[in-house]
C-alpha positions in Angstrom: -1.0 83.5 330.6 -3.4 86.3 331.8 -6.5 87.1 331.8 -5.8 90.9 331.7 -7.4 91.5 335.3 -7.1 94.8 337.1 -3.3 95.2 338.1 -2.0 92.1 336.7 -0.6 93.5 333.6 1.3 96.5 335.8 2.2 93.9 338.2 4.0 91.6 335.5 5.8 94.7 334.1 7.1 95.5 337.6 8.3 92.4 338.8 8.9 90.1 335.4 9.9 92.5 332.7 11.6 90.0 330.8 8.8 87.4 331.0 7.0 86.3 327.9 3.4 87.3 328.6 0.4 85.9 327.1 -3.3 87.1 326.9 -6.1 84.5 327.3 -7.6 84.7 324.0 -11.2 83.6 325.4 -11.1 86.8 327.6 -10.3 89.0 324.6 -13.0 87.7 322.6 -15.5 88.0 325.5 -14.9 91.6 325.2 -14.5 91.9 321.5 -18.0 90.4 321.1 -19.7 92.7 323.1 -19.1 95.1 320.6 -18.5 93.2 317.5 -20.8 89.9 317.5 -21.4 87.2 314.9 -20.8 83.6 314.1 -18.3 84.9 311.1 -16.7 87.3 313.1 -16.2 84.6 315.9 -14.4 82.1 313.4 -12.1 84.8 312.0 -11.1 85.8 315.4 -10.3 82.2 316.4 -8.5 81.6 313.3 -6.3 84.6 313.7 -5.6 83.5 317.3 -4.6 79.5 316.2 -2.8 80.3 313.1 0.9 79.9 313.4 1.4 81.5 309.6 1.7 85.4 309.6 0.2 85.4 306.2 -3.0 83.9 307.8 -3.1 86.1 310.4 -2.9 89.1 308.5 -5.7 87.7 306.2 -7.9 87.1 308.9 -7.7 90.6 310.2 -8.6 91.8 306.7 -11.4 89.6 306.6 -12.6 91.2 310.1 -11.8 94.8 308.8 -14.3 94.2 305.7 -16.8 93.4 307.9 -16.2 96.1 310.5 -13.4 98.1 310.1 -13.4 99.2 314.1 -13.1 95.6 315.0 -9.9 95.5 312.9 -8.6 98.2 314.7 -9.5 97.0 318.1 -7.5 93.8 317.6 -4.7 95.5 316.0 -4.1 97.9 319.3 -3.2 94.3 321.0 0.3 93.1 320.3 -0.2 89.7 318.4 2.7 88.2 320.6 0.4 88.4 323.3 -2.7 86.2 321.6 -1.6 84.9 318.3 0.3 81.8 317.7 2.6 83.0 315.0 3.9 85.8 317.2 4.7 83.6 320.2 8.1 83.0 321.6 9.5 79.8 319.6 11.8 78.7 322.6 8.7 77.9 324.9 7.4 75.2 323.0 3.6 75.6 324.0 0.8 76.6 321.7 -1.7 77.4 324.2 -3.9 80.4 323.6 -6.2 80.5 326.6 -5.9 79.8 330.4 -7.6 76.7 330.7 -5.1 75.2 333.0 -5.5 77.8 335.3 -9.1 77.8 335.2 -8.8 74.1 335.6 -6.8 74.6 338.8 -9.0 77.0 340.1 -11.9 74.6 339.7 -10.2 71.9 341.5 -10.1 74.2 344.9 -13.8 73.8 345.1 -15.0 74.6 348.6 -11.7 75.6 349.9 -11.7 78.9 348.5 -14.0 79.9 351.3 -11.8 78.9 354.0 -8.8 80.7 356.0 -5.5 81.6 353.7 -3.5 79.1 355.8 -6.3 76.3 355.2 -6.3 76.9 351.5 -2.5 77.0 351.2 -2.3 73.8 353.0 -4.8 72.3 350.8 -3.1 73.6 347.7 0.1 71.9 349.1 -1.2 68.8 349.7 -2.9 68.6 346.6 0.4 69.4 344.3 2.5 67.2 346.5 0.3 64.2 345.9 -0.2 64.9 342.1 3.5 65.4 341.8 4.2 61.9 342.8 1.4 60.5 340.7 2.9 62.3 337.5 6.3 61.3 338.3 4.9 57.4 338.6 3.2 57.9 335.2 6.3 59.1 333.7 8.2 56.4 334.7 6.2 53.9 333.0 6.6 55.5 329.6 10.0 54.0 329.0 12.0 55.9 326.3 9.3 56.1 323.7 7.1 59.2 322.9 5.0 60.5 325.5 1.0 59.9 325.1 0.0 63.5 324.6 2.7 63.9 321.9 2.0 60.9 320.3 -1.8 61.8 320.2 -0.7 65.0 318.3 1.2 63.1 316.0 -1.7 60.8 315.0 -3.8 63.7 314.6 -1.5 65.2 312.4 -0.7 62.0 310.5 -4.3 62.0 309.1 -4.2 65.2 307.7 -0.6 64.5 305.9 -2.5 62.0 303.7 -3.9 64.4 301.5 -0.8 66.2 300.6 1.4 65.9 297.7 5.4 65.8 298.8 8.1 67.5 296.7 11.3 66.6 297.9 14.2 69.4 296.7 17.0 67.9 298.7 19.0 68.6 301.7 16.2 67.8 304.0 14.0 70.6 302.3 10.6 69.9 301.1 7.3 71.4 299.4 3.9 70.1 300.3 0.9 70.8 297.6 -2.4 70.8 299.6 -5.8 71.6 298.7 -5.8 75.4 298.8 -2.0 76.1 299.1 1.5 75.3 299.4 3.8 74.9 302.2 7.4 74.2 302.6 9.3 72.6 305.3 12.9 71.8 306.5 13.5 69.1 308.3 17.0 69.7 309.2 16.0 73.1 311.0 12.8 71.6 312.3 10.8 74.5 310.7 7.7 74.8 308.5 6.2 77.7 306.8 2.8 77.2 308.8 4.4 77.8 312.1 2.7 75.2 314.0 6.2 72.9 314.3 8.2 75.8 315.5 5.7 76.9 318.4 4.3 73.5 319.6 7.8 71.3 319.1 5.6 68.5 317.5 5.8 67.9 313.7 3.0 69.3 311.8 1.2 67.5 308.8 3.6 69.2 306.3 6.8 67.8 308.5 5.0 64.4 308.8 4.8 64.3 305.3 8.3 64.9 304.5 9.3 62.7 307.1 7.4 59.7 305.5 8.7 60.7 302.5 12.3 60.4 303.5 12.1 57.2 306.1 9.0 55.3 304.6 5.4 55.0 305.7 6.2 52.5 308.2 9.1 54.7 310.1 9.6 53.5 313.7 9.1 56.0 316.6 12.9 56.2 317.3 12.9 58.0 314.0 10.0 60.6 315.0 12.1 61.4 318.5 14.6 63.4 316.2 12.5 65.6 315.2 10.4 66.3 318.3 11.9 69.0 320.7 13.9 67.7 323.5 11.4 69.7 326.1 8.7 67.2 325.2 10.8 64.0 325.5 10.1 61.7 328.5 13.1 62.6 330.1 12.2 66.3 330.1 8.7 65.1 331.8 10.5 63.2 334.6 12.8 66.2 335.3 9.8 68.5 335.6 8.6 66.3 338.3 11.6 65.1 340.1 11.5 67.8 342.6 9.8 66.4 345.9 7.4 68.4 348.2 8.0 67.2 351.5 5.0 66.5 354.3 4.5 69.1 356.9 3.2 68.1 360.3 -0.1 69.2 361.4 -1.0 72.8 362.6 -1.1 71.9 366.0 2.4 71.0 366.5 3.8 74.2 365.1 5.9 76.5 367.2 4.5 79.9 368.6 4.6 82.7 366.3 7.7 85.2 366.9 6.9 88.9 366.7 3.9 91.1 366.1 0.7 88.6 365.4 -0.7 89.2 361.6 -3.9 90.6 361.7 -6.3 90.1 358.6 -7.3 93.2 356.6 -10.6 95.1 357.9 -13.7 93.1 356.9 -16.3 95.4 354.6 -19.5 93.1 353.8 -21.1 94.0 350.5 -25.1 94.3 350.6 -26.6 91.4 349.3 -26.0 87.4 349.6 -22.3 86.6 348.8 -21.6 85.2 345.4 -20.1 82.1 344.9 -20.1 81.8 341.6 -18.1 83.4 338.9 -19.8 85.6 336.4 -20.5 83.9 333.0 -19.5 85.6 329.9 -22.2 86.4 327.4 -20.6 83.9 324.9 -20.5 81.2 327.3 -23.3 78.5 327.4 -25.5 78.7 330.5 -25.7 76.3 332.8 -27.7 73.1 331.9 -31.2 72.9 333.3 -33.1 69.9 334.5 -34.4 68.3 331.6 -37.8 66.8 331.3 -41.6 67.7 331.2 -43.6 67.9 334.4 -46.5 65.5 334.6 -49.7 66.0 336.7 -50.5 63.5 339.4 -54.2 63.9 339.0 -54.8 63.6 335.3 -51.3 62.2 334.3 -50.8 64.9 331.4 -47.9 66.6 330.9 -47.5 70.4 330.8 -48.6 71.2 334.5 -48.7 69.8 338.1 -51.7 68.9 340.6 -51.8 72.1 342.1 -52.9 73.8 338.6 -54.8 71.2 337.3 -58.0 72.1 335.9 -59.5 68.7 335.2 -63.0 67.8 336.6 -62.4 64.1 337.3 -59.0 62.3 337.8 -58.0 58.7 338.1 -55.8 59.3 340.9 -58.7 60.9 343.0 -61.3 58.1 342.1 -58.4 55.5 343.0 -57.8 57.1 346.3 -61.6 57.4 347.1 -62.5 53.8 345.8 -59.8 52.7 348.9 -61.3 55.0 351.5 -65.1 54.8 350.6 -65.5 51.3 348.2 -68.9 51.1 346.3 -70.4 48.0 347.6 -73.7 46.6 345.5 -76.7 45.0 347.0 -75.7 41.2 346.6 -72.3 42.0 348.0 -74.2 43.9 350.9 -76.9 40.9 351.5 -73.8 38.4 351.4 -71.9 40.2 354.1 -74.7 40.4 356.2 -75.5 36.6 355.9 -71.8 36.2 357.1 -72.1 38.3 360.1 -75.6 36.5 361.3 -74.0 33.0 361.1 -71.0 34.4 363.2 -73.5 35.8 365.7 -75.2 32.2 365.8 -72.0 30.4 366.6 -70.9 32.5 369.3 -74.2 32.4 371.0 
């Protein structure tokens, strides 16, 4: 999964020419929206990116072309195998169209990105080492059932399959009639016309409707495991985290470097203050500002502070002045003077 930064595409072709490369759809839309914006254009773009059906993909592009012909040409210039699910390699069993996992990993580095290369690599090693062990312990508790993430997807798809009308034609082949169109599914081949089952490896809503018809609504999870790709099983998850990243002694006990010392590249400081935060795209939501209104400390009214307050008198000032210079009546002054005179007589 690539964000198509400078040099990335060329390096992938040079060092991994046979790799299945995907482009982050969010970054594609960020560049696309600078020329062709609009809420309707946005919905059609993501529909074309997330659909596993070739017909729906072409229809979405045609709808985009009806709004702006050049927008359709812009997307047609990018190979669908890089950003649309319907053209992904079905052997990978991953339906991600964005690089959110990479961005999440990058966000975990936090302040360590400003450290030296060696300090950053040591932090990544320790983080991955502990995370692998935690994942391994979690996977061992699952037993032989369906993994929680896969089970969650199945529950979401099972809600949608309730409105489908199932027609069985024999040999594991079904036709599902929905609200807008019909889809065909083959349970023996684990394929569906919508394409979601082939890409993700998890039965889609149409396949689940056929499975329910074949095994009954109260079918056990052992029945569903037959239609889930082996790459998404508990055993596959355990094999993923089976490897161990061994701990390394501290840097102070490492041996001396043999050979010429490695020098860092020459540092050329750019003018201005160094930027730590990444640049946000035009389509991204800005960082949430502080909520609430400002209340004046003098007049207690919202919308301004005590410095810009234009009120003549205020409750706070009167309270402060009353403590410093209290107002004394004639009766209170006479009583206080009599008390003081009595104290003088006693002392004498």
